mmCIF file as gemmi writes it, N, C-alpha and C atoms, coordinates in Angstrom:
data_model
loop_
_atom_site.group_PDB
_atom_site.id
_atom_site.type_symbol
_atom_site.label_atom_id
_atom_site.label_alt_id
_atom_site.label_comp_id
_atom_site.label_asym_id
_atom_site.label_entity_id
_atom_site.label_seq_id
_atom_site.pdbx_PDB_ins_code
_atom_site.Cartn_x
_atom_site.Cartn_y
_atom_site.Cartn_z
_atom_site.occupancy
_atom_site.B_iso_or_equiv
_atom_site.pdbx_formal_charge
_atom_site.auth_seq_id
_atom_site.auth_asym_id
_atom_site.pdbx_PDB_model_num
ATOM 1 N N . MET Axp A 1 ? -40.228 34.602 -114.694 1 0 ? 1 A 1
ATOM 2 C CA . MET Axp A 1 ? -39.479 35.426 -113.749 1 0 ? 1 A 1
ATOM 3 C C . MET Axp A 1 ? -39.014 34.544 -112.605 1 0 ? 1 A 1
ATOM 4 N N . PRO Axp A 2 ? -37.759 34.671 -112.232 1 0 ? 2 A 1
ATOM 5 C CA . PRO Axp A 2 ? -37.191 33.799 -111.211 1 0 ? 2 A 1
ATOM 6 C C . PRO Axp A 2 ? -37.631 34.086 -109.776 1 0 ? 2 A 1
ATOM 7 N N . PHE Axp A 3 ? -38.47 35.081 -109.523 1 0 ? 3 A 1
ATOM 8 C CA . PHE Axp A 3 ? -38.829 35.441 -108.157 1 0 ? 3 A 1
ATOM 9 C C . PHE Axp A 3 ? -40.253 35.04 -107.778 1 0 ? 3 A 1
ATOM 10 N N . ARG Axp A 4 ? -40.86 34.149 -108.522 1 0 ? 4 A 1
ATOM 11 C CA . ARG Axp A 4 ? -42.261 33.782 -108.28 1 0 ? 4 A 1
ATOM 12 C C . ARG Axp A 4 ? -42.511 33.227 -106.889 1 0 ? 4 A 1
ATOM 13 N N . ALA Axp A 5 ? -41.638 32.405 -106.38 1 0 ? 5 A 1
ATOM 14 C CA . ALA Axp A 5 ? -41.869 31.747 -105.089 1 0 ? 5 A 1
ATOM 15 C C . ALA Axp A 5 ? -41.238 32.502 -103.917 1 0 ? 5 A 1
ATOM 16 N N . LEU Axp A 6 ? -40.662 33.649 -104.173 1 0 ? 6 A 1
ATOM 17 C CA . LEU Axp A 6 ? -39.974 34.416 -103.134 1 0 ? 6 A 1
ATOM 18 C C . LEU Axp A 6 ? -40.982 35.16 -102.261 1 0 ? 6 A 1
ATOM 19 N N . VAL Axp A 7 ? -40.755 35.1 -100.964 1 0 ? 7 A 1
ATOM 20 C CA . VAL Axp A 7 ? -41.575 35.856 -100.031 1 0 ? 7 A 1
ATOM 21 C C . VAL Axp A 7 ? -40.766 37.085 -99.621 1 0 ? 7 A 1
ATOM 22 N N . ALA Axp A 8 ? -41.262 38.258 -100.034 1 0 ? 8 A 1
ATOM 23 C CA . ALA Axp A 8 ? -40.58 39.518 -99.729 1 0 ? 8 A 1
ATOM 24 C C . ALA Axp A 8 ? -41.622 40.626 -99.74 1 0 ? 8 A 1
ATOM 25 N N . ASP Axp A 9 ? -41.308 41.722 -99.058 1 0 ? 9 A 1
ATOM 26 C CA . ASP Axp A 9 ? -42.247 42.838 -99.109 1 0 ? 9 A 1
ATOM 27 C C . ASP Axp A 9 ? -42.122 43.529 -100.466 1 0 ? 9 A 1
ATOM 28 N N . GLU Axp A 10 ? -43.045 44.414 -100.736 1 0 ? 10 A 1
ATOM 29 C CA . GLU Axp A 10 ? -43.122 45.047 -102.055 1 0 ? 10 A 1
ATOM 30 C C . GLU Axp A 10 ? -41.854 45.829 -102.4 1 0 ? 10 A 1
ATOM 31 N N . GLU Axp A 11 ? -41.296 46.525 -101.439 1 0 ? 11 A 1
ATOM 32 C CA . GLU Axp A 11 ? -40.079 47.305 -101.681 1 0 ? 11 A 1
ATOM 33 C C . GLU Axp A 11 ? -38.9 46.392 -102.029 1 0 ? 11 A 1
ATOM 34 N N . ASP Axp A 12 ? -38.729 45.316 -101.287 1 0 ? 12 A 1
ATOM 35 C CA . ASP Axp A 12 ? -37.639 44.384 -101.565 1 0 ? 12 A 1
ATOM 36 C C . ASP Axp A 12 ? -37.832 43.698 -102.915 1 0 ? 12 A 1
ATOM 37 N N . LEU Axp A 13 ? -39.064 43.325 -103.21 1 0 ? 13 A 1
ATOM 38 C CA . LEU Axp A 13 ? -39.338 42.68 -104.487 1 0 ? 13 A 1
ATOM 39 C C . LEU Axp A 13 ? -39.045 43.628 -105.649 1 0 ? 13 A 1
ATOM 40 N N . THR Axp A 14 ? -39.415 44.885 -105.499 1 0 ? 14 A 1
ATOM 41 C CA . THR Axp A 14 ? -39.103 45.884 -106.524 1 0 ? 14 A 1
ATOM 42 C C . THR Axp A 14 ? -37.602 46.009 -106.704 1 0 ? 14 A 1
ATOM 43 N N . THR Axp A 15 ? -36.867 46.055 -105.613 1 0 ? 15 A 1
ATOM 44 C CA . THR Axp A 15 ? -35.408 46.129 -105.664 1 0 ? 15 A 1
ATOM 45 C C . THR Axp A 15 ? -34.827 44.935 -106.408 1 0 ? 15 A 1
ATOM 46 N N . LEU Axp A 16 ? -35.332 43.749 -106.096 1 0 ? 16 A 1
ATOM 47 C CA . LEU Axp A 16 ? -34.828 42.534 -106.736 1 0 ? 16 A 1
ATOM 48 C C . LEU Axp A 16 ? -35.141 42.503 -108.227 1 0 ? 16 A 1
ATOM 49 N N . VAL Axp A 17 ? -36.339 42.875 -108.591 1 0 ? 17 A 1
ATOM 50 C CA . VAL Axp A 17 ? -36.718 42.876 -110.006 1 0 ? 17 A 1
ATOM 51 C C . VAL Axp A 17 ? -35.889 43.894 -110.781 1 0 ? 17 A 1
ATOM 52 N N . GLU Axp A 18 ? -35.709 45.078 -110.218 1 0 ? 18 A 1
ATOM 53 C CA . GLU Axp A 18 ? -34.893 46.098 -110.891 1 0 ? 18 A 1
ATOM 54 C C . GLU Axp A 18 ? -33.442 45.646 -111.015 1 0 ? 18 A 1
ATOM 55 N N . ALA Axp A 19 ? -32.924 45.006 -109.971 1 0 ? 19 A 1
ATOM 56 C CA . ALA Axp A 19 ? -31.545 44.497 -110.029 1 0 ? 19 A 1
ATOM 57 C C . ALA Axp A 19 ? -31.434 43.401 -111.081 1 0 ? 19 A 1
ATOM 58 N N . PHE Axp A 20 ? -32.419 42.514 -111.132 1 0 ? 20 A 1
ATOM 59 C CA . PHE Axp A 20 ? -32.405 41.448 -112.134 1 0 ? 20 A 1
ATOM 60 C C . PHE Axp A 20 ? -32.421 42.037 -113.539 1 0 ? 20 A 1
ATOM 61 N N . ASP Axp A 21 ? -33.329 42.968 -113.796 1 0 ? 21 A 1
ATOM 62 C CA . ASP Axp A 21 ? -33.436 43.561 -115.131 1 0 ? 21 A 1
ATOM 63 C C . ASP Axp A 21 ? -32.131 44.227 -115.547 1 0 ? 21 A 1
ATOM 64 N N . ALA Axp A 22 ? -31.538 45.003 -114.66 1 0 ? 22 A 1
ATOM 65 C CA . ALA Axp A 22 ? -30.276 45.683 -114.979 1 0 ? 22 A 1
ATOM 66 C C . ALA Axp A 22 ? -29.141 44.68 -115.168 1 0 ? 22 A 1
ATOM 67 N N . ALA Axp A 23 ? -29.088 43.672 -114.328 1 0 ? 23 A 1
ATOM 68 C CA . ALA Axp A 23 ? -28.033 42.66 -114.439 1 0 ? 23 A 1
ATOM 69 C C . ALA Axp A 23 ? -28.194 41.861 -115.724 1 0 ? 23 A 1
ATOM 70 N N . TRP Axp A 24 ? -29.424 41.541 -116.097 1 0 ? 24 A 1
ATOM 71 C CA . TRP Axp A 24 ? -29.663 40.784 -117.331 1 0 ? 24 A 1
ATOM 72 C C . TRP Axp A 24 ? -29.205 41.577 -118.562 1 0 ? 24 A 1
ATOM 73 N N . ILE Axp A 25 ? -29.489 42.86 -118.565 1 0 ? 25 A 1
ATOM 74 C CA . ILE Axp A 25 ? -29.019 43.718 -119.665 1 0 ? 25 A 1
ATOM 75 C C . ILE Axp A 25 ? -27.506 43.687 -119.732 1 0 ? 25 A 1
ATOM 76 N N . GLU Axp A 26 ? -26.862 43.799 -118.586 1 0 ? 26 A 1
ATOM 77 C CA . GLU Axp A 26 ? -25.392 43.799 -118.534 1 0 ? 26 A 1
ATOM 78 C C . GLU Axp A 26 ? -24.821 42.458 -118.98 1 0 ? 26 A 1
ATOM 79 N N . VAL Axp A 27 ? -25.407 41.366 -118.544 1 0 ? 27 A 1
ATOM 80 C CA . VAL Axp A 27 ? -24.942 40.034 -118.942 1 0 ? 27 A 1
ATOM 81 C C . VAL Axp A 27 ? -25.018 39.882 -120.455 1 0 ? 27 A 1
ATOM 82 N N . ASN Axp A 28 ? -26.115 40.308 -121.041 1 0 ? 28 A 1
ATOM 83 C CA . ASN Axp A 28 ? -26.292 40.173 -122.482 1 0 ? 28 A 1
ATOM 84 C C . ASN Axp A 28 ? -25.472 41.164 -123.286 1 0 ? 28 A 1
ATOM 85 N N . ARG Axp A 29 ? -25.089 42.243 -122.672 1 0 ? 29 A 1
ATOM 86 C CA . ARG Axp A 29 ? -24.247 43.223 -123.358 1 0 ? 29 A 1
ATOM 87 C C . ARG Axp A 29 ? -22.863 42.627 -123.612 1 0 ? 29 A 1
ATOM 88 N N . SER Axp A 30 ? -22.326 41.954 -122.623 1 0 ? 30 A 1
ATOM 89 C CA . SER Axp A 30 ? -20.974 41.403 -122.762 1 0 ? 30 A 1
ATOM 90 C C . SER Axp A 30 ? -20.963 40.132 -123.596 1 0 ? 30 A 1
ATOM 91 N N . THR Axp A 31 ? -21.926 39.257 -123.412 1 0 ? 31 A 1
ATOM 92 C CA . THR Axp A 31 ? -22.018 38.004 -124.167 1 0 ? 31 A 1
ATOM 93 C C . THR Axp A 31 ? -23.484 37.662 -124.349 1 0 ? 31 A 1
ATOM 94 N N . PRO Axp A 32 ? -24.054 37.988 -125.502 1 0 ? 32 A 1
ATOM 95 C CA . PRO Axp A 32 ? -25.467 37.671 -125.716 1 0 ? 32 A 1
ATOM 96 C C . PRO Axp A 32 ? -25.724 36.167 -125.552 1 0 ? 32 A 1
ATOM 97 N N . ILE Axp A 33 ? -26.828 35.846 -124.908 1 0 ? 33 A 1
ATOM 98 C CA . ILE Axp A 33 ? -27.168 34.454 -124.653 1 0 ? 33 A 1
ATOM 99 C C . ILE Axp A 33 ? -28.184 34.007 -125.703 1 0 ? 33 A 1
ATOM 100 N N . ALA Axp A 34 ? -27.874 32.904 -126.342 1 0 ? 34 A 1
ATOM 101 C CA . ALA Axp A 34 ? -28.731 32.365 -127.397 1 0 ? 34 A 1
ATOM 102 C C . ALA Axp A 34 ? -30.094 31.972 -126.833 1 0 ? 34 A 1
ATOM 103 N N . PRO Axp A 35 ? -31.151 32.123 -127.629 1 0 ? 35 A 1
ATOM 104 C CA . PRO Axp A 35 ? -32.51 31.833 -127.151 1 0 ? 35 A 1
ATOM 105 C C . PRO Axp A 35 ? -32.704 30.484 -126.462 1 0 ? 35 A 1
ATOM 106 N N . PRO Axp A 36 ? -32.115 29.384 -126.932 1 0 ? 36 A 1
ATOM 107 C CA . PRO Axp A 36 ? -32.379 28.12 -126.239 1 0 ? 36 A 1
ATOM 108 C C . PRO Axp A 36 ? -31.865 28.076 -124.793 1 0 ? 36 A 1
ATOM 109 N N . TYR Axp A 37 ? -30.963 28.968 -124.443 1 0 ? 37 A 1
ATOM 110 C CA . TYR Axp A 37 ? -30.334 28.951 -123.117 1 0 ? 37 A 1
ATOM 111 C C . TYR Axp A 37 ? -30.819 30.078 -122.209 1 0 ? 37 A 1
ATOM 112 N N . ARG Axp A 38 ? -31.677 30.964 -122.722 1 0 ? 38 A 1
ATOM 113 C CA . ARG Axp A 38 ? -32.074 32.152 -121.956 1 0 ? 38 A 1
ATOM 114 C C . ARG Axp A 38 ? -32.821 31.832 -120.673 1 0 ? 38 A 1
ATOM 115 N N . ALA Axp A 39 ? -33.79 30.953 -120.727 1 0 ? 39 A 1
ATOM 116 C CA . ALA Axp A 39 ? -34.588 30.658 -119.519 1 0 ? 39 A 1
ATOM 117 C C . ALA Axp A 39 ? -33.703 30.11 -118.404 1 0 ? 39 A 1
ATOM 118 N N . ALA Axp A 40 ? -32.821 29.193 -118.737 1 0 ? 40 A 1
ATOM 119 C CA . ALA Axp A 40 ? -31.925 28.627 -117.72 1 0 ? 40 A 1
ATOM 120 C C . ALA Axp A 40 ? -30.981 29.694 -117.184 1 0 ? 40 A 1
ATOM 121 N N . ALA Axp A 41 ? -30.463 30.531 -118.065 1 0 ? 41 A 1
ATOM 122 C CA . ALA Axp A 41 ? -29.548 31.59 -117.636 1 0 ? 41 A 1
ATOM 123 C C . ALA Axp A 41 ? -30.275 32.606 -116.766 1 0 ? 41 A 1
ATOM 124 N N . GLN Axp A 42 ? -31.507 32.957 -117.128 1 0 ? 42 A 1
ATOM 125 C CA . GLN Axp A 42 ? -32.277 33.906 -116.318 1 0 ? 42 A 1
ATOM 126 C C . GLN Axp A 42 ? -32.582 33.324 -114.934 1 0 ? 42 A 1
ATOM 127 N N . ASN Axp A 43 ? -32.911 32.05 -114.886 1 0 ? 43 A 1
ATOM 128 C CA . ASN Axp A 43 ? -33.152 31.421 -113.585 1 0 ? 43 A 1
ATOM 129 C C . ASN Axp A 43 ? -31.9 31.425 -112.733 1 0 ? 43 A 1
ATOM 130 N N . ARG Axp A 44 ? -30.753 31.122 -113.351 1 0 ? 44 A 1
ATOM 131 C CA . ARG Axp A 44 ? -29.51 31.116 -112.591 1 0 ? 44 A 1
ATOM 132 C C . ARG Axp A 44 ? -29.173 32.517 -112.085 1 0 ? 44 A 1
ATOM 133 N N . LEU Axp A 45 ? -29.324 33.525 -112.933 1 0 ? 45 A 1
ATOM 134 C CA . LEU Axp A 45 ? -29.076 34.904 -112.503 1 0 ? 45 A 1
ATOM 135 C C . LEU Axp A 45 ? -30.017 35.286 -111.365 1 0 ? 45 A 1
ATOM 136 N N . GLY Axp A 46 ? -31.28 34.901 -111.466 1 0 ? 46 A 1
ATOM 137 C CA . GLY Axp A 46 ? -32.228 35.189 -110.391 1 0 ? 46 A 1
ATOM 138 C C . GLY Axp A 46 ? -31.832 34.525 -109.09 1 0 ? 46 A 1
ATOM 139 N N . GLU Axp A 47 ? -31.384 33.28 -109.17 1 0 ? 47 A 1
ATOM 140 C CA . GLU Axp A 47 ? -30.929 32.575 -107.966 1 0 ? 47 A 1
ATOM 141 C C . GLU Axp A 47 ? -29.723 33.271 -107.341 1 0 ? 47 A 1
ATOM 142 N N . ILE Axp A 48 ? -28.814 33.739 -108.163 1 0 ? 48 A 1
ATOM 143 C CA . ILE Axp A 48 ? -27.634 34.458 -107.663 1 0 ? 48 A 1
ATOM 144 C C . ILE Axp A 48 ? -28.072 35.724 -106.944 1 0 ? 48 A 1
ATOM 145 N N . ILE Axp A 49 ? -28.967 36.483 -107.562 1 0 ? 49 A 1
ATOM 146 C CA . ILE Axp A 49 ? -29.427 37.744 -106.964 1 0 ? 49 A 1
ATOM 147 C C . ILE Axp A 49 ? -30.134 37.486 -105.638 1 0 ? 49 A 1
ATOM 148 N N . VAL Axp A 50 ? -31.012 36.509 -105.588 1 0 ? 50 A 1
ATOM 149 C CA . VAL Axp A 50 ? -31.733 36.212 -104.351 1 0 ? 50 A 1
ATOM 150 C C . VAL Axp A 50 ? -30.769 35.756 -103.258 1 0 ? 50 A 1
ATOM 151 N N . ALA Axp A 51 ? -29.823 34.896 -103.605 1 0 ? 51 A 1
ATOM 152 C CA . ALA Axp A 51 ? -28.857 34.416 -102.609 1 0 ? 51 A 1
ATOM 153 C C . ALA Axp A 51 ? -28.033 35.574 -102.051 1 0 ? 51 A 1
ATOM 154 N N . MET Axp A 52 ? -27.596 36.472 -102.913 1 0 ? 52 A 1
ATOM 155 C CA . MET Axp A 52 ? -26.813 37.624 -102.438 1 0 ? 52 A 1
ATOM 156 C C . MET Axp A 52 ? -27.666 38.546 -101.58 1 0 ? 52 A 1
ATOM 157 N N . TRP Axp A 53 ? -28.908 38.76 -101.995 1 0 ? 53 A 1
ATOM 158 C CA . TRP Axp A 53 ? -29.81 39.621 -101.235 1 0 ? 53 A 1
ATOM 159 C C . TRP Axp A 53 ? -30.096 39.033 -99.854 1 0 ? 53 A 1
ATOM 160 N N . ARG Axp A 54 ? -30.307 37.715 -99.814 1 0 ? 54 A 1
ATOM 161 C CA . ARG Axp A 54 ? -30.566 37.066 -98.517 1 0 ? 54 A 1
ATOM 162 C C . ARG Axp A 54 ? -29.358 37.155 -97.6 1 0 ? 54 A 1
ATOM 163 N N . ALA Axp A 55 ? -28.161 37.054 -98.171 1 0 ? 55 A 1
ATOM 164 C CA . ALA Axp A 55 ? -26.94 37.114 -97.364 1 0 ? 55 A 1
ATOM 165 C C . ALA Axp A 55 ? -26.687 38.531 -96.854 1 0 ? 55 A 1
ATOM 166 N N . ASP Axp A 56 ? -27.009 39.534 -97.677 1 0 ? 56 A 1
ATOM 167 C CA . ASP Axp A 56 ? -26.764 40.926 -97.296 1 0 ? 56 A 1
ATOM 168 C C . ASP Axp A 56 ? -27.609 41.81 -98.194 1 0 ? 56 A 1
ATOM 169 N N . SER Axp A 57 ? -28.739 42.277 -97.697 1 0 ? 57 A 1
ATOM 170 C CA . SER Axp A 57 ? -29.66 43.048 -98.531 1 0 ? 57 A 1
ATOM 171 C C . SER Axp A 57 ? -29.088 44.395 -98.971 1 0 ? 57 A 1
ATOM 172 N N . ASP Axp A 58 ? -27.986 44.826 -98.385 1 0 ? 58 A 1
ATOM 173 C CA . ASP Axp A 58 ? -27.373 46.099 -98.769 1 0 ? 58 A 1
ATOM 174 C C . ASP Axp A 58 ? -26.255 45.934 -99.791 1 0 ? 58 A 1
ATOM 175 N N . VAL Axp A 59 ? -26.001 44.711 -100.235 1 0 ? 59 A 1
ATOM 176 C CA . VAL Axp A 59 ? -24.925 44.447 -101.18 1 0 ? 59 A 1
ATOM 177 C C . VAL Axp A 59 ? -25.243 45.108 -102.524 1 0 ? 59 A 1
ATOM 178 N N . LEU Axp A 60 ? -24.218 45.42 -103.283 1 0 ? 60 A 1
ATOM 179 C CA . LEU Axp A 60 ? -24.391 45.965 -104.63 1 0 ? 60 A 1
ATOM 180 C C . LEU Axp A 60 ? -24.809 44.814 -105.548 1 0 ? 60 A 1
ATOM 181 N N . LEU Axp A 61 ? -26.106 44.575 -105.62 1 0 ? 61 A 1
ATOM 182 C CA . LEU Axp A 61 ? -26.623 43.389 -106.286 1 0 ? 61 A 1
ATOM 183 C C . LEU Axp A 61 ? -26.227 43.286 -107.753 1 0 ? 61 A 1
ATOM 184 N N . ILE Axp A 62 ? -26.367 44.351 -108.5 1 0 ? 62 A 1
ATOM 185 C CA . ILE Axp A 62 ? -26.169 44.268 -109.946 1 0 ? 62 A 1
ATOM 186 C C . ILE Axp A 62 ? -24.739 43.881 -110.279 1 0 ? 62 A 1
ATOM 187 N N . GLU Axp A 63 ? -23.788 44.649 -109.781 1 0 ? 63 A 1
ATOM 188 C CA . GLU Axp A 63 ? -22.388 44.405 -110.118 1 0 ? 63 A 1
ATOM 189 C C . GLU Axp A 63 ? -21.924 43.033 -109.64 1 0 ? 63 A 1
ATOM 190 N N . ARG Axp A 64 ? -22.268 42.695 -108.417 1 0 ? 64 A 1
ATOM 191 C CA . ARG Axp A 64 ? -21.832 41.404 -107.866 1 0 ? 64 A 1
ATOM 192 C C . ARG Axp A 64 ? -22.523 40.233 -108.54 1 0 ? 64 A 1
ATOM 193 N N . ALA Axp A 65 ? -23.799 40.392 -108.862 1 0 ? 65 A 1
ATOM 194 C CA . ALA Axp A 65 ? -24.524 39.309 -109.528 1 0 ? 65 A 1
ATOM 195 C C . ALA Axp A 65 ? -23.973 39.059 -110.924 1 0 ? 65 A 1
ATOM 196 N N . VAL Axp A 66 ? -23.677 40.121 -111.665 1 0 ? 66 A 1
ATOM 197 C CA . VAL Axp A 66 ? -23.1 39.963 -113.007 1 0 ? 66 A 1
ATOM 198 C C . VAL Axp A 66 ? -21.744 39.281 -112.914 1 0 ? 66 A 1
ATOM 199 N N . ALA Axp A 67 ? -20.923 39.716 -111.979 1 0 ? 67 A 1
ATOM 200 C CA . ALA Axp A 67 ? -19.6 39.109 -111.816 1 0 ? 67 A 1
ATOM 201 C C . ALA Axp A 67 ? -19.724 37.634 -111.465 1 0 ? 67 A 1
ATOM 202 N N . GLU Axp A 68 ? -20.62 37.305 -110.545 1 0 ? 68 A 1
ATOM 203 C CA . GLU Axp A 68 ? -20.817 35.908 -110.144 1 0 ? 68 A 1
ATOM 204 C C . GLU Axp A 68 ? -21.362 35.086 -111.306 1 0 ? 68 A 1
ATOM 205 N N . PHE Axp A 69 ? -22.329 35.635 -112.024 1 0 ? 69 A 1
ATOM 206 C CA . PHE Axp A 69 ? -22.89 34.934 -113.179 1 0 ? 69 A 1
ATOM 207 C C . PHE Axp A 69 ? -21.8 34.637 -114.199 1 0 ? 69 A 1
ATOM 208 N N . ASN Axp A 70 ? -20.984 35.626 -114.502 1 0 ? 70 A 1
ATOM 209 C CA . ASN Axp A 70 ? -19.913 35.436 -115.49 1 0 ? 70 A 1
ATOM 210 C C . ASN Axp A 70 ? -18.875 34.432 -115.008 1 0 ? 70 A 1
ATOM 211 N N . THR Axp A 71 ? -18.642 34.378 -113.712 1 0 ? 71 A 1
ATOM 212 C CA . THR Axp A 71 ? -17.704 33.405 -113.157 1 0 ? 71 A 1
ATOM 213 C C . THR Axp A 71 ? -18.246 31.991 -113.323 1 0 ? 71 A 1
ATOM 214 N N . GLN Axp A 72 ? -19.537 31.824 -113.122 1 0 ? 72 A 1
ATOM 215 C CA . GLN Axp A 72 ? -20.167 30.508 -113.19 1 0 ? 72 A 1
ATOM 216 C C . GLN Axp A 72 ? -20.614 30.128 -114.596 1 0 ? 72 A 1
ATOM 217 N N . SER Axp A 73 ? -20.585 31.074 -115.51 1 0 ? 73 A 1
ATOM 218 C CA . SER Axp A 73 ? -21.23 30.876 -116.807 1 0 ? 73 A 1
ATOM 219 C C . SER Axp A 73 ? -20.666 29.707 -117.596 1 0 ? 73 A 1
ATOM 220 N N . SER Axp A 74 ? -21.588 28.88 -118.043 1 0 ? 74 A 1
ATOM 221 C CA . SER Axp A 74 ? -21.236 27.804 -118.957 1 0 ? 74 A 1
ATOM 222 C C . SER Axp A 74 ? -22.224 27.807 -120.12 1 0 ? 74 A 1
ATOM 223 N N . VAL Axp A 75 ? -22.845 28.955 -120.331 1 0 ? 75 A 1
ATOM 224 C CA . VAL Axp A 75 ? -23.817 29.108 -121.409 1 0 ? 75 A 1
ATOM 225 C C . VAL Axp A 75 ? -23.068 29.311 -122.711 1 0 ? 75 A 1
ATOM 226 N N . PRO Axp A 76 ? -23.347 28.484 -123.722 1 0 ? 76 A 1
ATOM 227 C CA . PRO Axp A 76 ? -22.664 28.662 -124.996 1 0 ? 76 A 1
ATOM 228 C C . PRO Axp A 76 ? -23.027 29.993 -125.634 1 0 ? 76 A 1
ATOM 229 N N . PRO Axp A 77 ? -22.098 30.609 -126.334 1 0 ? 77 A 1
ATOM 230 C CA . PRO Axp A 77 ? -22.417 31.859 -127.016 1 0 ? 77 A 1
ATOM 231 C C . PRO Axp A 77 ? -23.373 31.571 -128.165 1 0 ? 77 A 1
ATOM 232 N N . PRO Axp A 78 ? -24.031 32.62 -128.681 1 0 ? 78 A 1
ATOM 233 C CA . PRO Axp A 78 ? -24.954 32.393 -129.777 1 0 ? 78 A 1
ATOM 234 C C . PRO Axp A 78 ? -24.223 31.861 -130.996 1 0 ? 78 A 1
ATOM 235 N N . GLY Axp A 79 ? -24.901 31.036 -131.758 1 0 ? 79 A 1
ATOM 236 C CA . GLY Axp A 79 ? -24.312 30.46 -132.958 1 0 ? 79 A 1
ATOM 237 C C . GLY Axp A 79 ? -24.274 31.479 -134.082 1 0 ? 79 A 1
ATOM 238 N N . PRO Axp A 80 ? -23.758 31.053 -135.227 1 0 ? 80 A 1
ATOM 239 C CA . PRO Axp A 80 ? -23.701 31.981 -136.366 1 0 ? 80 A 1
ATOM 240 C C . PRO Axp A 80 ? -25.099 32.384 -136.811 1 0 ? 80 A 1
ATOM 241 N N . GLN Axp A 81 ? -25.215 33.604 -137.231 1 0 ? 81 A 1
ATOM 242 C CA . GLN Axp A 81 ? -26.482 34.123 -137.712 1 0 ? 81 A 1
ATOM 243 C C . GLN Axp A 81 ? -26.753 33.598 -139.122 1 0 ? 81 A 1
ATOM 244 N N . THR Axp A 82 ? -27.973 33.183 -139.366 1 0 ? 82 A 1
ATOM 245 C CA . THR Axp A 82 ? -28.344 32.786 -140.708 1 0 ? 82 A 1
ATOM 246 C C . THR Axp A 82 ? -29.266 33.833 -141.283 1 0 ? 82 A 1
ATOM 247 N N . ILE Axp A 83 ? -29.078 34.105 -142.517 1 0 ? 83 A 1
ATOM 248 C CA . ILE Axp A 83 ? -29.877 35.145 -143.17 1 0 ? 83 A 1
ATOM 249 C C . ILE Axp A 83 ? -30.853 34.518 -144.122 1 0 ? 83 A 1
């Protein structure tokens, strides 16, 4: 989880975790991220969410974080499925 070193109260941490979970679902809905790239992508999404929250805790975290992630994304799409 990308929020291990974050110092925040319980309410803010809950908000961040819920925003991360929802944003991660949305990111993977549009372009699934292949397993070798998931940890790096999750860390980057977490960094985006924390940076936005620090700049303005009232910002619409999910929508803005997904948009920012997609703008910055250089994660290769999943390869062909093998059966």
